[in-house]
C-alpha atoms as one frame of an Amber mdcrd trajectory, in Angstrom:
protein
  27.919  -6.549 -34.104  25.572  -6.988 -31.589  26.744  -5.026 -28.417  23.804
  -6.646 -26.185  25.036  -9.965 -26.835  28.900  -8.888 -26.171  27.878  -7.171
 -22.768  25.908 -10.457 -21.957  28.998 -12.610 -22.678  31.109  -9.819 -20.487
  28.702 -10.495 -17.506  28.730 -14.269 -18.218  32.529 -14.120 -17.945  32.666
 -12.724 -14.226  31.584 -16.183 -13.226  35.179 -17.494 -14.815  37.804 -14.312
 -13.934  37.599 -10.397 -13.115  37.827  -7.896 -15.686  41.618  -7.517 -16.469
  42.937  -4.038 -15.513  42.865  -0.907 -17.649  46.000   0.814 -16.337  47.614
   4.319 -17.118  51.054   3.654 -17.687  53.073   6.852 -16.619  56.400   5.726
 -18.097  54.867   5.361 -21.749  52.778   8.394 -21.348  55.707  10.351 -20.096
  57.539   8.924 -23.155  54.969   9.976 -25.614  53.340  12.836 -24.411  49.913
  11.382 -24.155  47.812   9.110 -21.768  48.699   5.476 -22.311  46.638   3.272
 -21.093  47.283  -0.962 -21.353  44.783  -3.281 -21.202  46.614  -6.144 -19.321
  45.045  -9.430 -20.869  48.646 -10.845 -19.720  46.705 -10.737 -16.182  43.858
 -13.452 -17.354  44.310 -16.766 -15.282  46.051 -18.227 -18.406  47.957 -14.954
 -19.259  46.127 -14.159 -22.534  43.028 -13.018 -23.828  42.366 -16.068 -25.794
  40.122 -17.575 -22.743  37.684 -15.238 -23.595  36.787 -16.563 -27.007  37.018
 -20.024 -25.514  34.383 -19.370 -22.759  32.075 -17.557 -24.883  32.257 -20.585
 -27.496  31.481 -23.195 -24.754  28.971 -21.008 -23.148  27.021 -21.308 -26.356
  27.307 -25.013 -27.285  26.568 -26.048 -23.791  23.397 -23.607 -23.786  22.052
 -25.540 -27.002  22.477 -29.150 -25.286  26.012 -29.645 -25.744  27.021 -31.093
 -22.609  27.414 -34.430 -23.623  30.026 -33.423 -26.283  33.830 -33.795 -26.291
  35.488 -30.511 -27.188  38.834 -30.613 -29.339  41.461 -28.323 -30.397  44.545
 -27.903 -32.017  47.204 -25.671 -30.629  50.834 -25.394 -29.119  50.215 -22.160
 -27.225  47.439 -19.919 -25.584  44.391 -21.350 -27.062  45.335 -24.571 -26.043
  45.763 -22.966 -22.311  42.517 -21.061 -22.646  40.641 -24.294 -24.137  41.797
 -26.377 -21.177  41.041 -23.850 -18.517  37.373 -23.480 -20.006  37.077 -27.219
 -20.232  37.876 -27.551 -16.125  35.496 -24.788 -15.601  32.330 -26.154 -17.208
  33.332 -29.776 -16.279  33.385 -31.143 -19.636  35.947 -33.395 -21.615  38.473
 -31.845 -23.970  41.253 -33.102 -26.243  44.047 -31.073 -27.072  46.300 -31.877
 -29.916  49.591 -30.516 -30.181  53.077 -30.810 -32.322  55.470 -33.291 -30.654
  57.910 -30.624 -31.191  55.788 -28.743 -28.531  57.960 -27.585 -25.763  57.508
 -29.789 -22.413  56.721 -26.549 -20.714  53.908 -25.568 -22.565  52.437 -29.108
 -22.404  52.513 -29.217 -18.753  51.063 -25.773 -18.254  47.875 -27.068 -20.422
  47.557 -30.150 -18.323  47.754 -28.270 -15.015  44.926 -25.753 -16.470  42.726
 -28.666 -17.820  43.273 -31.131 -15.017  41.625 -34.217 -15.147  39.012 -33.099
 -17.979  41.825 -32.959 -20.819  43.658 -35.396 -22.931  46.480 -34.274 -24.786
  47.711 -36.002 -27.827  51.006 -35.100 -29.537  51.022 -35.786 -33.109  53.249
 -34.593 -36.481  56.136 -32.357 -36.400  54.391 -29.570 -37.628  50.981 -27.623
 -36.883  49.083 -28.583 -39.994  49.958 -32.245 -39.539  48.448 -31.687 -36.088
  45.385 -29.854 -37.280  44.305 -32.490 -39.632  44.533 -35.332 -37.011  42.255
 -33.166 -35.086  39.643 -32.607 -37.736  40.031 -36.307 -38.230  39.413 -37.213
 -34.301  36.281 -34.711 -33.982  34.736 -36.512 -37.260  35.379 -40.043 -35.461
  33.966 -39.310 -32.225  31.157 -36.491 -33.404  32.792 -34.048 -31.319  33.073
 -30.175 -31.213  36.077 -28.559 -32.868  37.069 -24.982 -31.291  38.822 -22.890
 -33.576  41.211 -20.436 -32.499  39.925 -17.117 -33.989  37.636 -17.793 -37.368
  34.269 -18.238 -35.538  31.539 -15.701 -34.807  31.464 -16.838 -30.892  35.347
 -16.680 -30.735  35.224 -13.023 -32.032  32.175 -12.159 -29.709  34.122 -13.226
 -26.953  37.488 -10.958 -27.827  34.986  -8.355 -28.231  34.789  -8.354 -24.259
  37.750  -6.742 -24.242  36.318  -3.485 -25.731  33.389  -3.638 -23.423  35.519
  -3.397 -20.372  37.664  -0.649 -21.805  34.910   1.246 -22.520  33.591   0.593
 -18.506  37.118   1.023 -17.387  38.089   4.483 -18.913  36.819   7.331 -16.586
  33.557   8.594 -17.067  33.150  10.686 -20.492  36.510   9.827 -21.750  36.756
   7.306 -24.997  39.792   6.384 -26.522  41.261   8.794 -29.270  43.257   5.829
 -30.558  43.359   1.958 -29.947  46.297  -0.299 -30.936  45.636  -3.763 -31.337
  47.609  -6.673 -32.153  46.773  -8.880 -34.934  47.450 -12.507 -35.433  44.514
 -14.534 -36.990  42.569 -11.535 -36.397  39.689 -12.639 -33.806  40.758  -9.905
 -31.038  41.228  -7.176 -33.774  37.309  -8.122 -35.422  35.875  -8.183 -32.044
  37.148  -4.916 -30.486  36.462  -3.075 -34.079  33.176  -4.302 -34.120  32.225
  -3.383 -30.704  33.589   0.065 -30.827  31.837   0.710 -34.515  29.722   3.551
 -34.420  31.506   5.133 -31.287  35.418   5.663 -33.090  36.104   6.559 -36.464
  37.720   3.791 -38.507  41.133   6.127 -38.233  41.271   5.512 -34.409  42.975
   1.973 -35.243  46.273   0.827 -35.743  46.715  -2.708 -36.128  50.428  -4.344
 -35.087  51.031  -7.525 -37.102  54.835  -9.030 -36.916  56.841  -8.213 -40.150
  57.544 -11.796 -40.433  53.662 -12.697 -40.820  52.027  -9.727 -42.466  48.622
 -11.808 -43.136  46.204  -8.906 -42.680  48.382  -6.453 -44.479  49.007  -8.839
 -47.463  45.183  -9.480 -47.762  43.857  -5.912 -47.458  46.426  -5.378 -50.153
  45.236  -7.909 -52.284  41.331  -7.566 -51.645  40.978 -10.601 -50.494  42.233
 -13.620 -48.000  45.945 -14.258 -48.717  48.001 -17.574 -47.556  51.450 -16.401
 -46.626  54.297 -18.662 -48.452  56.337 -18.179 -45.329  56.043 -17.251 -41.768
  58.454 -16.210 -39.346  57.404 -18.105 -36.066  59.475 -15.707 -33.285  56.259
 -13.782 -32.602  54.736 -17.347 -32.198  51.333 -15.942 -30.637  50.661 -13.960
 -33.643  52.797 -16.099 -36.689  49.294 -16.811 -38.585  49.943 -17.389 -42.174
  46.219 -16.962 -43.034  43.936 -14.344 -41.532  40.729 -15.741 -40.452  37.909
 -15.646 -43.061  35.278 -13.855 -40.958  37.890 -11.507 -39.290  39.121 -10.324
 -42.599  35.446  -9.592 -43.678  35.361  -7.147 -40.474  38.858  -5.705 -41.205
  39.282  -5.413 -44.998  37.649  -1.714 -45.034  40.638  -0.479 -43.002  43.481
   1.119 -45.054  46.235  -1.026 -45.400  48.676   1.921 -44.060  46.754   1.175
 -40.817  48.405  -2.364 -40.414  51.822  -1.654 -39.003  54.312  -4.508 -39.399
  56.518  -4.513 -36.621  60.274  -5.833 -36.600  60.924  -8.704 -34.495  63.635
  -7.367 -32.870  62.029  -4.085 -32.187  59.618  -6.184 -30.361  62.815  -7.597
 -28.042  63.566  -3.921 -27.016  59.872  -3.539 -25.765  60.094  -6.993 -23.891
  63.209  -6.108 -22.431  62.198  -2.567 -21.364  58.907  -3.732 -19.897  60.692
  -6.204 -17.792  63.241  -4.029 -16.821  61.386  -0.752 -16.156  57.903  -2.016
 -15.273  58.663  -5.601 -14.049  56.057  -6.713 -16.428  56.598 -10.011 -18.284
  55.402 -10.032 -22.018  55.476 -12.373 -24.605  56.476 -11.252 -28.354  52.642
 -11.264 -29.358  52.154  -9.257 -26.086  54.504  -6.445 -26.935  52.973  -5.854
 -30.285  50.448  -3.379 -29.835  53.257  -1.192 -27.069  56.001  -1.225 -29.569
  53.359   0.150 -32.325  53.359   3.223 -30.546  56.586   4.381 -32.116  54.977
   4.160 -35.434  52.477   6.712 -34.397  53.250  10.611 -34.876  54.138  11.930
 -31.626  52.554  15.358 -32.438  49.241  14.089 -33.484  48.847  11.827 -30.394
  50.099  14.391 -28.108  47.751  14.765 -24.967  45.790  12.302 -26.624  44.139
   9.051 -24.917  45.569   6.024 -26.394  44.864   2.140 -25.566  47.023  -0.365
 -26.090  46.172  -4.297 -25.746  48.816  -5.972 -24.251  47.286  -9.612 -25.555
  49.673 -11.762 -23.355  52.353 -12.812 -20.830  53.350 -16.452 -21.740  56.822
 -15.978 -22.171  59.280 -19.046 -21.811  62.384 -17.558 -19.757  64.832 -19.683
 -21.526  64.315 -17.408 -24.645  65.503 -14.513 -22.761  69.128 -14.495 -23.871
  68.112 -14.473 -27.271  65.490 -11.503 -26.750  68.153  -9.329 -24.723  70.849
 -10.083 -27.899  68.059  -9.237 -30.489  67.211  -6.220 -28.672  70.855  -5.058
 -27.699  71.262  -5.237 -31.699  68.457  -3.656 -32.652  68.757  -0.496 -30.167
  72.633  -0.302 -31.636  74.095  -1.248 -28.310  75.911  -4.160 -29.500  77.627
  -5.157 -32.916  80.036  -7.903 -33.874  82.933  -7.364 -36.100  85.409  -9.558
 -37.853  88.742  -7.964 -37.372  92.138  -8.870 -39.230  94.580  -8.293 -36.372
  98.651  -8.261 -37.281 100.029 -11.298 -35.572 102.927  -9.303 -33.622 103.600
  -8.437 -29.868 101.472  -5.605 -28.776  98.685  -5.880 -31.614  96.188  -6.847
 -29.191  96.913  -3.873 -26.844  96.620  -1.569 -29.608  93.213  -2.905 -30.358
  92.194  -2.764 -26.746  93.265   0.772 -26.842  90.694   1.856 -29.282  87.960
   0.758 -26.972  86.113   3.593 -24.758  85.433   3.471 -21.131  81.566   2.804
 -22.036  82.844  -0.189 -24.137  82.602  -3.956 -22.976  83.778  -6.919 -24.713
  81.091  -9.595 -24.939  82.669 -11.978 -27.421  86.388 -12.814 -28.360  87.191
 -15.421 -30.500  90.073 -16.198 -32.754  88.520 -17.725 -36.165  91.567 -18.585
 -38.303  94.905 -17.355 -39.596  94.181 -15.671 -42.817  98.059 -15.144 -43.805
 101.395 -15.522 -42.118 101.386 -12.041 -40.483  97.445 -11.496 -39.783  94.788
 -13.425 -38.120  90.814 -12.972 -38.059  88.967 -12.418 -34.596  85.519 -12.205
 -33.901  84.893  -9.605 -31.622  81.104  -8.801 -29.888  81.278  -5.398 -28.324
  78.411  -3.823 -26.008  78.418   0.025 -24.973  76.150   2.377 -23.463  75.622
   4.518 -26.373  75.417   3.575 -30.038  77.212   7.063 -31.017  80.126   5.079
 -29.096  80.502   2.667 -32.361  81.029   6.038 -34.734  84.229   6.625 -32.728
  85.399   3.006 -32.829  84.966   2.306 -36.327  86.741   5.714 -36.996  89.620
   4.289 -34.844  89.579   1.056 -36.820  89.901   3.117 -40.243  92.564   5.777
 -38.935  94.894   2.559 -37.872  94.281   0.663 -41.092  92.745  -2.155 -39.305
  90.892  -4.410 -41.706  87.158  -4.948 -40.234  83.856  -6.063 -41.186  80.526
  -5.224 -39.271  78.664  -8.627 -39.541  75.734  -7.392 -37.140  73.267  -6.901
 -39.776  74.171  -9.965 -41.739  71.759 -12.319 -40.621  73.156 -15.317 -42.743
  76.769 -14.746 -41.497  75.603 -13.914 -37.986  73.749 -16.875 -37.539  76.550
 -19.068 -38.739  79.001 -17.496 -36.276  77.330 -15.629 -33.511
């Protein structure tokens, strides 16, 4: 990677927005015994780093005489918003293709960022259909397709994050470790490329959603792999196929450096950062912070760690689901099906089993399984996971029939 070109892109970007903060986080630093710095890409004008790659791509096309072109992208998320913002900045027309199923909130935000310079077209129920329609439109109008991650100019734009980190750290300090979220791989390819020759390869940890491990599987296979199934919960990083150029840049790293982050663990980070720091993160934006748990505490003690916070476009309609997942993952909430005797006082006997820190979050009579017994769905929240050991011991000592369905995804999704 040409560092001079990245620095040139960084300087040009100052006409669009100031450098995002690199903040020493006291809460995380105290927890892990290291200096934890957060690169706050959630504080760009579009609340994600995607604006960087889009800006650099447009800048170069326009410099080569592309001002008369119409730019096109296919996206229902951060790429669309960065694209729209840059269209308005350069005063060029853009067309954003989005699936018909795109939430209205994302459509509205994209329209606000782009204003009169963009047109939004809704097509297809799935992204692949939407993307194909965008490609056909580009051919019809002789336009310019702006890819989300798999292009050299996009990668170079994302590398400006690394240039800012190097400039913002205290003089004489370089990161001992850098944690990077991975979706399509553009951000990771850009940052590792910029730091090549400055940081050893072992200094990087890549955080991928466990439900979309495209980089991890590709490194293991030695070639780009298309995932058969992707969990879309971490929508900003739920990519079924790593970019070709990005894989070429990342294939030399060990598969063990790609940590697969459970979706529910990400929810714990989102709620923790919101409650403690007042910071709003989207699931993809919480990946790198969540990956801190994967590092060896003794190995990082006293070290300088940088985690890239990639975005904060969180839909608050998802907050109840995120809180639910976080509490279950942290062991603070469980669901049971109880077989309760149908006699006076049976419910009081059950309530007496609860401790002072236990709270009933749900209580539902399911069905009468026999003349003398009935099934109850009960959800219980507590302040300490160890409280459930006492509660379960009370169930067993009393002879009460029970089934813990908290980790039974199929049953939980049907009933809870």
